[in-house]
All heavy atoms as TSV, in Angstrom:
chain	resi	resn	atom	element	x	y	z
A	1	MET	N	N	0.837	-1.165	0.000
A	1	MET	CA	C	0.000	0.000	0.000
A	1	MET	C	C	0.892	1.241	0.000
A	1	MET	O	O	1.819	1.327	0.791
A	1	MET	CB	C	-0.846	-0.031	1.268
A	1	MET	CG	C	-2.217	0.381	1.065
A	1	MET	SD	S	-3.140	0.153	2.587
A	1	MET	CE	C	-4.657	-0.065	1.810
A	2	LEU	N	N	0.611	2.169	-0.874
A	2	LEU	CA	C	1.424	3.366	-0.997
A	2	LEU	C	C	0.756	4.526	-0.263
A	2	LEU	O	O	-0.414	4.808	-0.460
A	2	LEU	CB	C	1.600	3.701	-2.476
A	2	LEU	CG	C	2.600	4.756	-2.863
A	2	LEU	CD1	C	3.993	4.392	-2.381
A	2	LEU	CD2	C	2.610	4.945	-4.372
A	3	HIS	N	N	1.513	5.166	0.635
A	3	HIS	CA	C	1.052	6.330	1.388
A	3	HIS	C	C	1.993	7.488	1.041
A	3	HIS	O	O	3.009	7.682	1.713
A	3	HIS	CB	C	1.101	6.081	2.900
A	3	HIS	CG	C	0.292	4.912	3.358
A	3	HIS	ND1	N	-1.077	4.959	3.495
A	3	HIS	CD2	C	0.660	3.646	3.715
A	3	HIS	CE1	C	-1.516	3.793	3.928
A	3	HIS	NE2	N	-0.484	2.985	4.055
A	4	GLY	N	N	1.692	8.193	-0.032
A	4	GLY	CA	C	2.599	9.248	-0.477
A	4	GLY	C	C	3.897	8.629	-0.964
A	4	GLY	O	O	3.914	7.899	-1.935
A	5	ARG	N	N	4.995	8.886	-0.253
A	5	ARG	CA	C	6.298	8.315	-0.625
A	5	ARG	C	C	6.687	7.150	0.273
A	5	ARG	O	O	7.801	6.643	0.212
A	5	ARG	CB	C	7.366	9.406	-0.553
A	5	ARG	CG	C	7.146	10.489	-1.598
A	5	ARG	CD	C	8.156	11.573	-1.526
A	5	ARG	NE	N	9.459	11.068	-1.118
A	5	ARG	CZ	C	10.534	11.799	-0.972
A	5	ARG	NH1	N	10.471	13.077	-1.206
A	5	ARG	NH2	N	11.662	11.282	-0.579
A	6	ILE	N	N	5.776	6.720	1.141
A	6	ILE	CA	C	6.035	5.618	2.082
A	6	ILE	C	C	5.196	4.415	1.672
A	6	ILE	O	O	4.014	4.546	1.362
A	6	ILE	CB	C	5.701	6.054	3.519
A	6	ILE	CG1	C	6.644	7.181	3.929
A	6	ILE	CG2	C	5.784	4.877	4.485
A	6	ILE	CD1	C	6.294	7.845	5.230
A	7	VAL	N	N	5.811	3.242	1.685
A	7	VAL	CA	C	5.107	2.008	1.345
A	7	VAL	C	C	4.825	1.241	2.628
A	7	VAL	O	O	5.720	1.029	3.450
A	7	VAL	CB	C	5.936	1.133	0.380
A	7	VAL	CG1	C	5.252	-0.197	0.125
A	7	VAL	CG2	C	6.177	1.870	-0.926
A	8	GLU	N	N	3.580	0.829	2.783
A	8	GLU	CA	C	3.201	-0.057	3.889
A	8	GLU	C	C	3.213	-1.471	3.339
A	8	GLU	O	O	2.468	-1.801	2.416
A	8	GLU	CB	C	1.813	0.294	4.406
A	8	GLU	CG	C	1.340	-0.637	5.498
A	8	GLU	CD	C	-0.091	-0.352	5.940
A	8	GLU	OE1	O	-0.729	0.566	5.395
A	8	GLU	OE2	O	-0.565	-1.074	6.823
A	9	VAL	N	N	4.070	-2.306	3.894
A	9	VAL	CA	C	4.176	-3.697	3.478
A	9	VAL	C	C	3.422	-4.531	4.505
A	9	VAL	O	O	3.713	-4.464	5.701
A	9	VAL	CB	C	5.656	-4.146	3.415
A	9	VAL	CG1	C	5.750	-5.608	3.009
A	9	VAL	CG2	C	6.436	-3.266	2.449
A	10	ARG	N	N	2.460	-5.300	4.034
A	10	ARG	CA	C	1.708	-6.209	4.899
A	10	ARG	C	C	1.924	-7.624	4.400
A	10	ARG	O	O	2.004	-7.860	3.193
A	10	ARG	CB	C	0.210	-5.929	4.828
A	10	ARG	CG	C	-0.213	-4.613	5.361
A	10	ARG	CD	C	-1.704	-4.520	5.288
A	10	ARG	NE	N	-2.165	-3.158	5.517
A	10	ARG	CZ	C	-3.423	-2.811	5.536
A	10	ARG	NH1	N	-4.366	-3.719	5.329
A	10	ARG	NH2	N	-3.762	-1.569	5.763
A	11	GLY	N	N	2.005	-8.555	5.332
A	11	GLY	CA	C	2.191	-9.928	4.907
A	11	GLY	C	C	1.935	-10.909	6.021
A	11	GLY	O	O	1.559	-10.549	7.135
A	12	ARG	N	N	2.155	-12.157	5.679
A	12	ARG	CA	C	1.998	-13.247	6.636
A	12	ARG	C	C	3.134	-14.230	6.397
A	12	ARG	O	O	3.471	-14.541	5.256
A	12	ARG	CB	C	0.649	-13.919	6.442
A	12	ARG	CG	C	0.406	-15.013	7.432
A	12	ARG	CD	C	-0.956	-15.655	7.222
A	12	ARG	NE	N	-1.406	-16.081	8.523
A	12	ARG	CZ	C	-2.630	-16.018	8.952
A	12	ARG	NH1	N	-3.566	-15.535	8.171
A	12	ARG	NH2	N	-2.949	-16.437	10.147
A	13	THR	N	N	3.709	-14.708	7.484
A	13	THR	CA	C	4.842	-15.624	7.401
A	13	THR	C	C	4.704	-16.659	8.505
A	13	THR	O	O	3.699	-16.713	9.200
A	13	THR	CB	C	6.174	-14.841	7.515
A	13	THR	OG1	O	7.252	-15.739	7.263
A	13	THR	CG2	C	6.334	-14.191	8.871
A	14	TRP	N	N	5.745	-17.467	8.668
A	14	TRP	CA	C	5.771	-18.395	9.788
A	14	TRP	C	C	5.852	-17.568	11.076
A	14	TRP	O	O	6.627	-16.612	11.146
A	14	TRP	CB	C	6.975	-19.317	9.690
A	14	TRP	CG	C	7.064	-20.074	8.394
A	14	TRP	CD1	C	6.343	-21.170	8.047
A	14	TRP	CD2	C	7.931	-19.804	7.294
A	14	TRP	NE1	N	6.704	-21.582	6.777
A	14	TRP	CE2	C	7.672	-20.764	6.305
A	14	TRP	CE3	C	8.880	-18.815	7.057
A	14	TRP	CZ2	C	8.350	-20.784	5.095
A	14	TRP	CZ3	C	9.548	-18.837	5.846
A	14	TRP	CH2	C	9.283	-19.815	4.888
A	15	PRO	N	N	5.097	-17.918	12.102
A	15	PRO	CA	C	5.096	-17.113	13.335
A	15	PRO	C	C	6.477	-16.933	13.970
A	15	PRO	O	O	6.741	-15.907	14.576
A	15	PRO	CB	C	4.154	-17.873	14.258
A	15	PRO	CG	C	3.228	-18.594	13.333
A	15	PRO	CD	C	4.076	-18.970	12.149
A	16	SER	N	N	7.365	-17.875	13.798
A	16	SER	CA	C	8.691	-17.780	14.420
A	16	SER	C	C	9.752	-17.196	13.485
A	16	SER	O	O	10.924	-17.132	13.837
A	16	SER	CB	C	9.140	-19.163	14.883
A	16	SER	OG	O	9.245	-20.035	13.764
A	17	ALA	N	N	9.355	-16.748	12.310
A	17	ALA	CA	C	10.313	-16.276	11.309
A	17	ALA	C	C	10.807	-14.870	11.625
A	17	ALA	O	O	10.191	-14.123	12.376
A	17	ALA	CB	C	9.669	-16.290	9.921
A	18	THR	N	N	11.939	-14.534	11.023
A	18	THR	CA	C	12.404	-13.152	10.996
A	18	THR	C	C	12.116	-12.638	9.592
A	18	THR	O	O	12.200	-13.385	8.614
A	18	THR	CB	C	13.902	-13.029	11.305
A	18	THR	OG1	O	14.638	-13.820	10.363
A	18	THR	CG2	C	14.220	-13.495	12.708
A	19	VAL	N	N	11.769	-11.365	9.490
A	19	VAL	CA	C	11.406	-10.788	8.201
A	19	VAL	C	C	12.229	-9.527	7.980
A	19	VAL	O	O	12.410	-8.721	8.893
A	19	VAL	CB	C	9.897	-10.458	8.146
A	19	VAL	CG1	C	9.529	-9.816	6.811
A	19	VAL	CG2	C	9.065	-11.718	8.361
A	20	MET	N	N	12.707	-9.369	6.756
A	20	MET	CA	C	13.455	-8.183	6.351
A	20	MET	C	C	12.749	-7.564	5.147
A	20	MET	O	O	12.311	-8.287	4.249
A	20	MET	CB	C	14.878	-8.554	5.942
A	20	MET	CG	C	15.684	-9.298	6.979
A	20	MET	SD	S	16.266	-8.258	8.269
A	20	MET	CE	C	17.641	-7.486	7.482
A	21	VAL	N	N	12.645	-6.230	5.154
A	21	VAL	CA	C	12.109	-5.490	4.008
A	21	VAL	C	C	13.215	-4.548	3.549
A	21	VAL	O	O	13.652	-3.679	4.306
A	21	VAL	CB	C	10.841	-4.697	4.378
A	21	VAL	CG1	C	10.375	-3.871	3.187
A	21	VAL	CG2	C	9.732	-5.632	4.851
A	22	ASN	N	N	13.700	-4.775	2.340
A	22	ASN	CA	C	14.808	-3.975	1.796
A	22	ASN	C	C	15.966	-3.884	2.783
A	22	ASN	O	O	16.559	-2.831	2.982
A	22	ASN	CB	C	14.328	-2.582	1.388
A	22	ASN	CG	C	13.505	-2.604	0.122
A	22	ASN	OD1	O	13.312	-3.652	-0.484
A	22	ASN	ND2	N	13.009	-1.464	-0.283
A	23	GLY	N	N	16.262	-5.004	3.436
A	23	GLY	CA	C	17.404	-5.074	4.348
A	23	GLY	C	C	17.137	-4.565	5.752
A	23	GLY	O	O	18.021	-4.615	6.599
A	24	GLN	N	N	15.917	-4.099	6.024
A	24	GLN	CA	C	15.576	-3.618	7.361
A	24	GLN	C	C	14.700	-4.643	8.054
A	24	GLN	O	O	13.733	-5.145	7.476
A	24	GLN	CB	C	14.843	-2.275	7.299
A	24	GLN	CG	C	15.696	-1.163	6.752
A	24	GLN	CD	C	14.960	0.166	6.814
A	24	GLN	OE1	O	13.765	0.237	6.635
A	24	GLN	NE2	N	15.709	1.220	7.080
A	25	SER	N	N	15.023	-4.921	9.310
A	25	SER	CA	C	14.291	-5.913	10.082
A	25	SER	C	C	12.890	-5.414	10.433
A	25	SER	O	O	12.712	-4.267	10.838
A	25	SER	CB	C	15.068	-6.216	11.357
A	25	SER	OG	O	14.383	-7.175	12.123
A	26	VAL	N	N	11.904	-6.281	10.283
A	26	VAL	CA	C	10.536	-5.985	10.706
A	26	VAL	C	C	10.486	-6.240	12.209
A	26	VAL	O	O	10.743	-7.360	12.659
A	26	VAL	CB	C	9.519	-6.877	9.957
A	26	VAL	CG1	C	8.123	-6.704	10.506
A	26	VAL	CG2	C	9.561	-6.577	8.462
A	27	PRO	N	N	10.191	-5.205	13.006
A	27	PRO	CA	C	10.314	-5.346	14.461
A	27	PRO	C	C	9.255	-6.216	15.125
A	27	PRO	O	O	9.530	-6.788	16.175
A	27	PRO	CB	C	10.219	-3.909	14.975
A	27	PRO	CG	C	9.519	-3.163	13.899
A	27	PRO	CD	C	9.847	-3.852	12.618
A	28	ALA	N	N	8.060	-6.337	14.542
A	28	ALA	CA	C	7.001	-7.090	15.213
A	28	ALA	C	C	6.288	-8.018	14.242
A	28	ALA	O	O	5.768	-7.580	13.220
A	28	ALA	CB	C	5.992	-6.139	15.847
A	29	ILE	N	N	6.288	-9.299	14.603
A	29	ILE	CA	C	5.502	-10.291	13.876
A	29	ILE	C	C	4.500	-10.840	14.884
A	29	ILE	O	O	4.891	-11.300	15.968
A	29	ILE	CB	C	6.384	-11.409	13.295
A	29	ILE	CG1	C	7.383	-10.800	12.319
A	29	ILE	CG2	C	5.526	-12.471	12.620
A	29	ILE	CD1	C	8.428	-11.748	11.819
A	30	PHE	N	N	3.224	-10.774	14.551
A	30	PHE	CA	C	2.173	-11.185	15.471
A	30	PHE	C	C	2.135	-12.706	15.595
A	30	PHE	O	O	2.661	-13.419	14.735
A	30	PHE	CB	C	0.836	-10.607	15.015
A	30	PHE	CG	C	0.827	-9.103	15.044
A	30	PHE	CD1	C	1.021	-8.373	13.880
A	30	PHE	CD2	C	0.659	-8.420	16.234
A	30	PHE	CE1	C	1.032	-6.981	13.903
A	30	PHE	CE2	C	0.674	-7.024	16.269
A	30	PHE	CZ	C	0.861	-6.314	15.102
A	31	PRO	N	N	1.529	-13.225	16.658
A	31	PRO	CA	C	1.493	-14.683	16.881
A	31	PRO	C	C	0.919	-15.487	15.715
A	31	PRO	O	O	1.292	-16.637	15.524
A	31	PRO	CB	C	0.622	-14.835	18.133
A	31	PRO	CG	C	0.809	-13.554	18.873
A	31	PRO	CD	C	0.932	-12.498	17.783
A	32	ASP	N	N	0.037	-14.869	14.908
A	32	ASP	CA	C	-0.510	-15.587	13.755
A	32	ASP	C	C	0.381	-15.470	12.516
A	32	ASP	O	O	0.049	-15.972	11.446
A	32	ASP	CB	C	-1.926	-15.114	13.443
A	32	ASP	CG	C	-1.989	-13.662	12.985
A	32	ASP	OD1	O	-0.948	-12.957	13.004
A	32	ASP	OD2	O	-3.092	-13.221	12.605
A	33	GLY	N	N	1.534	-14.793	12.647
A	33	GLY	CA	C	2.480	-14.657	11.545
A	33	GLY	C	C	2.290	-13.417	10.696
A	33	GLY	O	O	3.065	-13.177	9.782
A	34	THR	N	N	1.274	-12.596	10.985
A	34	THR	CA	C	1.075	-11.385	10.189
A	34	THR	C	C	2.039	-10.294	10.642
A	34	THR	O	O	2.506	-10.288	11.779
A	34	THR	CB	C	-0.379	-10.864	10.286
A	34	THR	OG1	O	-0.685	-10.585	11.648
A	34	THR	CG2	C	-1.359	-11.868	9.711
A	35	PHE	N	N	2.326	-9.384	9.721
A	35	PHE	CA	C	3.214	-8.266	10.041
A	35	PHE	C	C	2.863	-7.067	9.184
A	35	PHE	O	O	2.209	-7.197	8.142
A	35	PHE	CB	C	4.687	-8.635	9.841
A	35	PHE	CG	C	5.052	-8.977	8.423
A	35	PHE	CD1	C	5.484	-7.998	7.538
A	35	PHE	CD2	C	4.966	-10.283	7.968
A	35	PHE	CE1	C	5.822	-8.307	6.225
A	35	PHE	CE2	C	5.297	-10.607	6.657
A	35	PHE	CZ	C	5.727	-9.624	5.785
A	36	ARG	N	N	3.289	-5.886	9.647
A	36	ARG	CA	C	3.170	-4.631	8.897
A	36	ARG	C	C	4.481	-3.891	9.060
A	36	ARG	O	O	5.071	-3.891	10.129
A	36	ARG	CB	C	2.051	-3.759	9.457
A	36	ARG	CG	C	0.692	-4.264	9.139
A	36	ARG	CD	C	-0.404	-3.456	9.773
A	36	ARG	NE	N	-0.142	-2.023	9.741
A	36	ARG	CZ	C	-0.977	-1.118	10.142
A	36	ARG	NH1	N	-2.139	-1.458	10.623
A	36	ARG	NH2	N	-0.674	0.162	10.095
A	37	PHE	N	N	4.910	-3.252	7.986
A	37	PHE	CA	C	6.164	-2.512	8.011
A	37	PHE	C	C	6.014	-1.293	7.107
A	37	PHE	O	O	5.475	-1.390	6.010
A	37	PHE	CB	C	7.308	-3.395	7.502
A	37	PHE	CG	C	8.640	-2.714	7.495
A	37	PHE	CD1	C	9.408	-2.646	8.643
A	37	PHE	CD2	C	9.134	-2.133	6.334
A	37	PHE	CE1	C	10.639	-2.006	8.638
A	37	PHE	CE2	C	10.363	-1.504	6.320
A	37	PHE	CZ	C	11.112	-1.435	7.478
A	38	PHE	N	N	6.499	-0.150	7.576
A	38	PHE	CA	C	6.478	1.075	6.785
A	38	PHE	C	C	7.904	1.398	6.362
A	38	PHE	O	O	8.797	1.507	7.201
A	38	PHE	CB	C	5.892	2.236	7.603
A	38	PHE	CG	C	4.434	2.048	7.909
A	38	PHE	CD1	C	4.031	1.361	9.041
A	38	PHE	CD2	C	3.472	2.554	7.053
A	38	PHE	CE1	C	2.688	1.182	9.331
A	38	PHE	CE2	C	2.121	2.383	7.326
A	38	PHE	CZ	C	1.723	1.697	8.471
A	39	THR	N	N	8.125	1.554	5.062
A	39	THR	CA	C	9.452	1.894	4.553
A	39	THR	C	C	9.761	3.350	4.873
A	39	THR	O	O	8.850	4.138	5.112
A	39	THR	CB	C	9.537	1.718	3.027
A	39	THR	OG1	O	8.696	2.689	2.395
A	39	THR	CG2	C	9.175	0.306	2.602
A	40	PRO	N	N	11.026	3.706	4.839
A	40	PRO	CA	C	11.363	5.141	4.855
A	40	PRO	C	C	10.810	5.766	3.569
A	40	PRO	O	O	10.474	5.054	2.613
A	40	PRO	CB	C	12.889	5.156	4.856
A	40	PRO	CG	C	13.322	3.775	5.205
A	40	PRO	CD	C	12.210	2.858	4.822
A	41	ALA	N	N	10.753	7.078	3.519
A	41	ALA	CA	C	10.279	7.764	2.308
A	41	ALA	C	C	11.155	7.363	1.125
A	41	ALA	O	O	12.388	7.340	1.222
A	41	ALA	CB	C	10.310	9.266	2.519
A	42	LEU	N	N	10.514	7.042	0.021
A	42	LEU	CA	C	11.219	6.598	-1.178
A	42	LEU	C	C	11.300	7.737	-2.186
A	42	LEU	O	O	10.440	8.616	-2.219
A	42	LEU	CB	C	10.473	5.410	-1.799
A	42	LEU	CG	C	10.344	4.165	-0.919
A	42	LEU	CD1	C	9.419	3.148	-1.578
A	42	LEU	CD2	C	11.708	3.558	-0.647
A	43	PRO	N	N	12.323	7.710	-3.046
A	43	PRO	CA	C	12.433	8.746	-4.072
A	43	PRO	C	C	11.378	8.546	-5.161
A	43	PRO	O	O	10.844	7.448	-5.336
A	43	PRO	CB	C	13.846	8.541	-4.631
A	43	PRO	CG	C	14.158	7.116	-4.357
A	43	PRO	CD	C	13.439	6.763	-3.087
A	44	ALA	N	N	11.099	9.601	-5.898
A	44	ALA	CA	C	10.160	9.519	-7.011
A	44	ALA	C	C	10.693	8.544	-8.060
A	44	ALA	O	O	11.900	8.396	-8.233
A	44	ALA	CB	C	9.956	10.898	-7.631
A	45	GLY	N	N	9.763	7.862	-8.725
A	45	GLY	CA	C	10.137	6.907	-9.757
A	45	GLY	C	C	9.892	5.478	-9.314
A	45	GLY	O	O	9.194	5.215	-8.335
A	46	SER	N	N	10.487	4.549	-10.018
A	46	SER	CA	C	10.319	3.126	-9.732
A	46	SER	C	C	11.248	2.701	-8.594
A	46	SER	O	O	12.435	3.038	-8.592
A	46	SER	CB	C	10.618	2.302	-10.989
A	46	SER	OG	O	10.420	0.937	-10.732
A	47	ASN	N	N	10.701	1.979	-7.627
A	47	ASN	CA	C	11.466	1.503	-6.477
A	47	ASN	C	C	11.208	0.016	-6.274
A	47	ASN	O	O	10.065	-0.437	-6.369
A	47	ASN	CB	C	11.030	2.237	-5.199
A	47	ASN	CG	C	11.452	3.679	-5.200
A	47	ASN	OD1	O	12.532	4.012	-4.779
A	47	ASN	ND2	N	10.578	4.549	-5.699
A	48	ALA	N	N	12.267	-0.736	-6.000
A	48	ALA	CA	C	12.146	-2.166	-5.723
A	48	ALA	C	C	11.871	-2.375	-4.245
A	48	ALA	O	O	12.454	-1.708	-3.396
A	48	ALA	CB	C	13.426	-2.884	-6.118
A	49	ILE	N	N	10.969	-3.314	-3.951
A	49	ILE	CA	C	10.676	-3.731	-2.585
A	49	ILE	C	C	10.969	-5.224	-2.517
A	49	ILE	O	O	10.418	-6.009	-3.287
A	49	ILE	CB	C	9.198	-3.475	-2.205
A	49	ILE	CG1	C	8.821	-2.018	-2.397
A	49	ILE	CG2	C	8.919	-3.962	-0.787
A	49	ILE	CD1	C	9.467	-1.057	-1.435
A	50	THR	N	N	11.856	-5.620	-1.611
A	50	THR	CA	C	12.208	-7.018	-1.436
A	50	THR	C	C	11.894	-7.422	-0.005
A	50	THR	O	O	12.370	-6.795	0.941
A	50	THR	CB	C	13.705	-7.259	-1.722
A	50	THR	OG1	O	13.991	-6.831	-3.057
A	50	THR	CG2	C	14.071	-8.722	-1.576
A	51	VAL	N	N	11.075	-8.461	0.131
A	51	VAL	CA	C	10.693	-8.974	1.449
A	51	VAL	C	C	11.230	-10.393	1.562
A	51	VAL	O	O	10.946	-11.243	0.715
A	51	VAL	CB	C	9.155	-8.981	1.622
A	51	VAL	CG1	C	8.781	-9.516	2.993
A	51	VAL	CG2	C	8.585	-7.595	1.399
A	52	THR	N	N	12.025	-10.641	2.609
A	52	THR	CA	C	12.592	-11.968	2.838
A	52	THR	C	C	12.241	-12.429	4.234
A	52	THR	O	O	12.443	-11.699	5.204
A	52	THR	CB	C	14.125	-11.956	2.669
A	52	THR	OG1	O	14.441	-11.500	1.353
A	52	THR	CG2	C	14.709	-13.343	2.889
A	53	ALA	N	N	11.701	-13.644	4.322
A	53	ALA	CA	C	11.386	-14.267	5.611
A	53	ALA	C	C	12.277	-15.483	5.776
A	53	ALA	O	O	12.532	-16.212	4.814
A	53	ALA	CB	C	9.921	-14.677	5.670
A	54	GLN	N	N	12.755	-15.697	7.012
A	54	GLN	CA	C	13.608	-16.855	7.291
A	54	GLN	C	C	13.199	-17.478	8.613
A	54	GLN	O	O	13.045	-16.782	9.615
A	54	GLN	CB	C	15.073	-16.458	7.350
A	54	GLN	CG	C	15.985	-17.648	7.588
A	54	GLN	CD	C	17.445	-17.273	7.511
A	54	GLN	OE1	O	17.826	-16.133	7.706
A	54	GLN	NE2	N	18.277	-18.255	7.226
A	55	THR	N	N	13.030	-18.804	8.616
A	55	THR	CA	C	12.696	-19.532	9.837
A	55	THR	C	C	13.967	-19.825	10.621
A	55	THR	O	O	15.085	-19.698	10.096
A	55	THR	CB	C	12.003	-20.869	9.537
A	55	THR	OG1	O	12.937	-21.737	8.887
A	55	THR	CG2	C	10.761	-20.697	8.689
A	56	ALA	N	N	13.796	-20.250	11.855
A	56	ALA	CA	C	14.935	-20.649	12.681
A	56	ALA	C	C	15.670	-21.832	12.062
A	56	ALA	O	O	16.865	-22.006	12.274
A	56	ALA	CB	C	14.465	-20.989	14.094
A	57	ALA	N	N	14.965	-22.643	11.268
A	57	ALA	CA	C	15.571	-23.798	10.607
A	57	ALA	C	C	16.318	-23.416	9.333
A	57	ALA	O	O	16.925	-24.262	8.688
A	57	ALA	CB	C	14.497	-24.835	10.280
A	58	GLY	N	N	16.263	-22.129	8.955
A	58	GLY	CA	C	16.996	-21.672	7.783
A	58	GLY	C	C	16.205	-21.646	6.492
A	58	GLY	O	O	16.741	-21.291	5.449
A	59	GLU	N	N	14.911	-22.021	6.522
A	59	GLU	CA	C	14.089	-21.937	5.320
A	59	GLU	C	C	13.856	-20.469	4.991
A	59	GLU	O	O	13.563	-19.680	5.882
A	59	GLU	CB	C	12.740	-22.603	5.553
A	59	GLU	CG	C	12.807	-24.076	5.853
A	59	GLU	CD	C	11.429	-24.611	6.212
A	59	GLU	OE1	O	10.604	-24.767	5.284
A	59	GLU	OE2	O	11.188	-24.829	7.400
A	60	THR	N	N	13.987	-20.115	3.722
A	60	THR	CA	C	13.776	-18.722	3.334
A	60	THR	C	C	12.781	-18.625	2.192
A	60	THR	O	O	12.638	-19.543	1.387
A	60	THR	CB	C	15.083	-18.032	2.898
A	60	THR	OG1	O	15.605	-18.721	1.765
A	60	THR	CG2	C	16.090	-17.982	4.014
A	61	LYS	N	N	12.120	-17.484	2.158
A	61	LYS	CA	C	11.196	-17.158	1.071
A	61	LYS	C	C	11.390	-15.679	0.788
A	61	LYS	O	O	11.412	-14.857	1.703
A	61	LYS	CB	C	9.764	-17.444	1.508
A	61	LYS	CG	C	8.696	-16.952	0.577
A	61	LYS	CD	C	8.498	-17.879	-0.591
A	61	LYS	CE	C	7.323	-17.338	-1.419
A	61	LYS	NZ	N	6.964	-18.183	-2.488
A	62	THR	N	N	11.565	-15.332	-0.474
A	62	THR	CA	C	11.751	-13.948	-0.877
A	62	THR	C	C	10.699	-13.565	-1.905
A	62	THR	O	O	10.435	-14.339	-2.840
A	62	THR	CB	C	13.155	-13.722	-1.465
A	62	THR	OG1	O	14.125	-14.039	-0.461
A	62	THR	CG2	C	13.355	-12.286	-1.914
A	63	VAL	N	N	10.113	-12.387	-1.725
A	63	VAL	CA	C	9.137	-11.845	-2.660
A	63	VAL	C	C	9.640	-10.473	-3.092
A	63	VAL	O	O	10.002	-9.654	-2.255
A	63	VAL	CB	C	7.733	-11.733	-2.018
A	63	VAL	CG1	C	6.749	-11.086	-2.965
A	63	VAL	CG2	C	7.241	-13.096	-1.567
A	64	ARG	N	N	9.675	-10.249	-4.394
A	64	ARG	CA	C	10.121	-8.965	-4.931
A	64	ARG	C	C	8.954	-8.293	-5.642
A	64	ARG	O	O	8.162	-8.948	-6.313
A	64	ARG	CB	C	11.280	-9.167	-5.894
A	64	ARG	CG	C	12.536	-9.641	-5.198
A	64	ARG	CD	C	13.666	-9.878	-6.188
A	64	ARG	NE	N	14.863	-10.338	-5.507
A	64	ARG	CZ	C	15.130	-11.612	-5.229
A	64	ARG	NH1	N	14.272	-12.548	-5.572
A	64	ARG	NH2	N	16.234	-11.942	-4.608
A	65	SER	N	N	8.889	-6.988	-5.482
A	65	SER	CA	C	7.855	-6.200	-6.119
A	65	SER	C	C	8.432	-4.834	-6.449
A	65	SER	O	O	9.503	-4.480	-5.956
A	65	SER	CB	C	6.658	-6.076	-5.181
A	65	SER	OG	O	5.593	-5.421	-5.812
A	66	SER	N	N	7.730	-4.076	-7.244
A	66	SER	CA	C	8.176	-2.703	-7.486
A	66	SER	C	C	6.976	-1.776	-7.344
A	66	SER	O	O	5.834	-2.169	-7.574
A	66	SER	CB	C	8.812	-2.561	-8.865
A	66	SER	OG	O	7.871	-2.839	-9.878
A	67	VAL	N	N	7.259	-0.563	-6.902
A	67	VAL	CA	C	6.231	0.462	-6.761
A	67	VAL	C	C	6.726	1.712	-7.466
A	67	VAL	O	O	7.931	1.975	-7.521
A	67	VAL	CB	C	5.897	0.769	-5.286
A	67	VAL	CG1	C	5.280	-0.430	-4.621
A	67	VAL	CG2	C	7.109	1.232	-4.537
A	68	ILE	N	N	5.792	2.486	-7.967
A	68	ILE	CA	C	6.133	3.752	-8.602
A	68	ILE	C	C	5.648	4.874	-7.706
A	68	ILE	O	O	4.447	4.951	-7.390
A	68	ILE	CB	C	5.543	3.857	-10.007
A	68	ILE	CG1	C	6.141	2.764	-10.886
A	68	ILE	CG2	C	5.799	5.238	-10.593
A	68	ILE	CD1	C	5.561	2.665	-12.274
A	69	VAL	N	N	6.589	5.704	-7.283
A	69	VAL	CA	C	6.269	6.846	-6.435
A	69	VAL	C	C	6.169	8.060	-7.343
A	69	VAL	O	O	7.080	8.327	-8.131
A	69	VAL	CB	C	7.351	7.045	-5.350
A	69	VAL	CG1	C	7.092	8.300	-4.547
A	69	VAL	CG2	C	7.422	5.822	-4.444
A	70	GLN	N	N	5.075	8.784	-7.229
A	70	GLN	CA	C	4.856	9.970	-8.064
A	70	GLN	C	C	5.676	11.133	-7.583
A	70	GLN	O	O	5.900	11.352	-6.465
A	70	GLN	CB	C	3.373	10.348	-8.054
A	70	GLN	CG	C	2.493	9.270	-8.616
A	70	GLN	CD	C	2.615	9.073	-10.121
A	70	GLN	OE1	O	2.957	10.001	-10.851
A	70	GLN	NE2	N	2.358	7.876	-10.587
């Protein structure tokens, strides 16, 4: 979800996973595995968003997307 120049990333992962958005750690993952993260303000134009989740066992999943900031 785009809020001006800030992107709100919402998702669901394994409850015990760690999640990174563009290299920044998501501070809170709820017991059901859902999370929300707000990026810093992004520059105008096309921006890549990369979300990576990793379990304690080392399983990883990465999702890449792009957003256009006006």
